[in-house]
Every structure is written in structure tokens, then in C-alpha cells.
C-alpha positions in Angstrom: 47.0 82.7 198.8 44.6 84.0 201.4 41.7 83.8 199.0 42.6 80.3 197.9 42.8 79.3 201.6 39.4 80.9 202.2 37.9 78.9 199.3 39.5 75.7 200.6 38.3 76.1 204.2 34.8 77.2 203.3 34.6 74.4 200.7 35.6 71.8 203.4 32.9 73.1 205.7 30.3 72.9 203.0 31.3 69.4 202.1 31.1 68.2 205.7 27.6 69.7 205.8 26.6 68.0 202.5 27.6 64.5 203.8 25.9 65.1 207.2 22.7 66.2 205.4 22.9 63.2 203.0 23.1 60.8 206.0 20.0 62.4 207.4 18.2 62.2 204.1 18.8 58.5 203.8 16.8 57.9 207.0 13.8 58.2 204.7 14.4 54.6 203.8 13.7 53.6 207.4 10.2 54.9 207.2 8.1 58.0 207.6 8.0 57.9 211.4 11.8 57.7 211.7 12.3 60.4 209.1 9.9 62.8 210.8 11.4 62.0 214.2 14.9 62.9 212.8 13.6 66.2 211.4 12.0 67.2 214.6 15.1 66.2 216.5 17.2 68.6 214.5 15.0 71.5 215.8 15.6 70.5 219.4 19.5 70.2 219.2 21.0 72.3 222.0 17.9 72.4 224.1 17.4 73.4 226.9 20.6 75.4 226.7 19.4 76.9 223.4 15.8 77.7 222.6 13.9 75.5 220.1 15.4 75.7 216.5 18.2 78.1 217.5 20.8 75.5 216.5 19.3 75.3 213.0 19.4 79.0 212.7 23.0 79.2 213.9 23.9 76.5 211.4 22.1 78.2 208.6 23.9 81.5 209.4 27.3 79.8 209.4 26.5 78.0 206.1 25.4 81.3 204.6 28.6 83.0 205.5 30.6 80.0 204.2 28.7 80.1 200.8 29.1 83.9 200.5 32.8 83.6 201.4 33.3 80.8 198.9 31.5 82.7 196.1 33.4 86.0 196.8 36.8 84.3 196.8 36.0 82.4 193.6 34.8 85.6 191.9 37.8 87.7 192.9 40.2 84.9 191.9 38.5 84.5 188.5 38.7 88.3 187.8 42.4 88.3 188.8 43.1 85.4 186.4 41.2 87.2 183.6 43.2 90.4 184.1 46.4 88.5 184.1 45.8 87.5 180.5 44.1 90.6 179.0 45.1 89.8 175.4 42.9 87.3 173.7 44.4 85.4 170.8 42.2 84.5 167.9 43.6 80.9 167.7 44.6 80.4 171.3 44.8 76.7 172.0 42.3 75.3 174.5 43.5 75.0 178.0 43.8 71.4 179.0 41.8 70.4 182.1 39.0 68.2 183.3 35.4 68.7 182.4 34.7 69.6 186.1 37.3 72.4 186.1 36.0 73.9 182.9 32.4 74.0 184.2 33.0 75.2 187.7 31.5 78.6 187.0 28.2 77.4 185.5 28.0 74.6 188.0 28.3 77.1 190.8 25.4 79.1 189.3 23.2 76.0 189.0 24.1 75.0 192.6 23.2 78.5 193.9 19.8 78.5 192.2 19.2 75.0 193.5 20.0 76.1 197.1 17.5 79.0 196.8 14.8 76.7 195.4 15.6 73.9 198.0 15.1 76.4 200.9 11.8 77.6 199.5 10.7 74.1 198.9 11.7 71.9 201.8 12.8 74.4 204.4 10.0 77.1 204.3 7.5 74.9 202.4 6.6 77.8 200.2 7.0 75.9 196.9 6.1 72.5 198.3 2.8 70.8 197.4 2.2 69.9 201.1 4.4 72.4 202.9 3.7 70.9 206.3 6.6 71.5 208.7 5.2 68.8 211.0 5.4 66.1 208.4 8.7 66.4 206.5 8.3 62.8 205.1 5.1 63.8 203.3 6.8 66.9 202.0 9.6 64.9 200.4 7.2 62.3 198.9 5.0 65.0 197.4 7.9 66.9 196.1 9.3 64.1 193.9 6.0 62.5 192.9 5.9 61.3 189.2 3.7 64.2 188.2 6.4 66.6 189.3 9.1 65.1 187.1 10.5 68.5 186.3 11.4 69.0 190.0 13.3 65.7 190.0 15.0 66.6 186.7 16.2 69.9 188.2 17.3 68.1 191.4 19.3 65.6 189.3 21.0 68.4 187.3 21.9 70.3 190.5 23.2 67.2 192.3 25.3 66.1 189.3 26.7 69.7 189.2 27.6 69.4 192.9 29.4 66.2 192.1 31.5 67.7 189.4 32.1 70.8 191.6 33.1 68.6 194.5 35.4 66.5 192.5 37.4 69.4 191.2 37.1 71.3 194.5 38.5 68.6 196.7 41.5 68.2 194.5 42.1 72.0 194.4 41.7 72.3 198.1 44.4 69.5 198.6 46.8 71.5 196.4 46.0 74.8 198.3 46.6 73.1 201.6 50.1 71.9 200.5 49.7 68.7 198.5 52.3 68.8 195.7 53.7 65.2 195.2 52.7 63.1 192.2 51.6 60.2 194.5 49.6 62.6 196.7 47.9 64.1 193.6 46.8 60.7 192.4 45.5 59.9 195.9 43.7 63.2 196.1 42.0 62.7 192.6 40.9 59.2 193.7 39.5 60.4 197.0 37.7 63.3 195.2 36.2 60.9 192.7 35.0 58.4 195.3 33.5 61.1 197.6 31.7 62.8 194.6 30.2 59.5 193.4 29.0 58.6 196.9 27.5 62.0 197.4 25.7 62.0 194.1 24.4 58.5 194.6 23.3 59.2 198.1 21.3 62.3 197.2 19.8 60.9 194.0 18.6 57.8 195.7 15.8 59.7 197.5 14.0 61.2 194.5 14.5 58.1 192.4 13.0 56.0 195.3 10.0 58.2 195.4 9.7 58.3 191.6 9.7 54.5 191.4 7.4 53.9 194.3 10.0 52.4 196.6 9.3 55.3 199.1 5.6 56.4 199.2 
């Protein structure tokens, strides 16, 4: 139960961050100056109490522990479930479940690889064509340029994986935190679906806007 609770709590923290990050990303539609101002503002949160960029590093550290805790709990629970049914039947019927539930493992791997790439791309600028920390708007536009369609394709794959992961994760977290009634389950499934669609649409709107020339 403790591991499931850890997964639920860390998952909720990560979801809150994803929506906050999405809201910030959508400022790109306001214009380059507004987006750059927002990015620079993030570095100054907490000043003068905290030195420049300390808030971001505190946030990154907290998110790293949340991700590691989430992965560790998921791995341990998966191993326990596998040990609980050591005998494999040749014609065992397929376990009923949603597509999201059956692909949580591979979705998690794709998301992890995407997070690593995203950090090297738009955080450190190592893999970005521009890589200028003073002009985040230019970094994003260069990143999703039509000639770099493969980056956009990987981004789409990762974001859709996050959507499936989120849809199943929100429902599972609700059950872990005590939701058991049929009406509550229907409500949890509906909320999970709506939040997943909103998140996917919000994140994909940026690369598609750059790809189509709406943002340039």
C-alpha cells in the first residue's frame, strides 16, 4: 500500500507540474517578447530571498526525486506482480484492460527518454539549433522548424504517451486514495480522459503552430 501511495502522490505532483508547464508554454502564442519575459521571470522567482535561478534548481531537484520515486515504486510493484504469478500458461487468456494500462511500461520508457532529450534540448541548449538561453522563443521556433520534422514526430509520440500514461495514472491514483464506488469510478475515468486530452492538445499546439507557420 505504501508503494501505491508513493506512486499516487509523486504522480499528482508531476501532473501539477505538467499543467503549470503547459500554461507557460502557451504564452508563446502571445509573442516572442512575452514568452522570453516569462522564461526570464522563472529564473528570478524567489529573489532577493533566493539567489538567481535557485528556485528553478530547487524545483528540478524536487521533480527529479518525484520521477525517481515514481519509477522505483512502479518497478517494485511490477516485479511483485510478476512473482505472484510465476507459472505461465501456454493459452492463458488475455487480461482485460484499457490500452493505456497495457502500455504503461513502454510509455514510461518513452517519457523518460523524452525528458532526458527535452532537458538537453530546451534547458541546457546542448541539442538545440540555437541554444541561446537569453532567447527561449527563438530556441522553440528553431526546434520545431519544418526541417526538423523528426524532432516534432518524437515530441508527438512522447506527448501522446504522456496522455495515455496520465489517463490510466489518474484513475489508478483515485483508487489508491480510496475511491471505490461505481459512480466515483465513472467520474474518475471522465476526469482522467478530459485532463489527458487537454494536456496533449495544449502541448502539441506549440510544435504544430511552429510547423505550420502560425508561430515564427
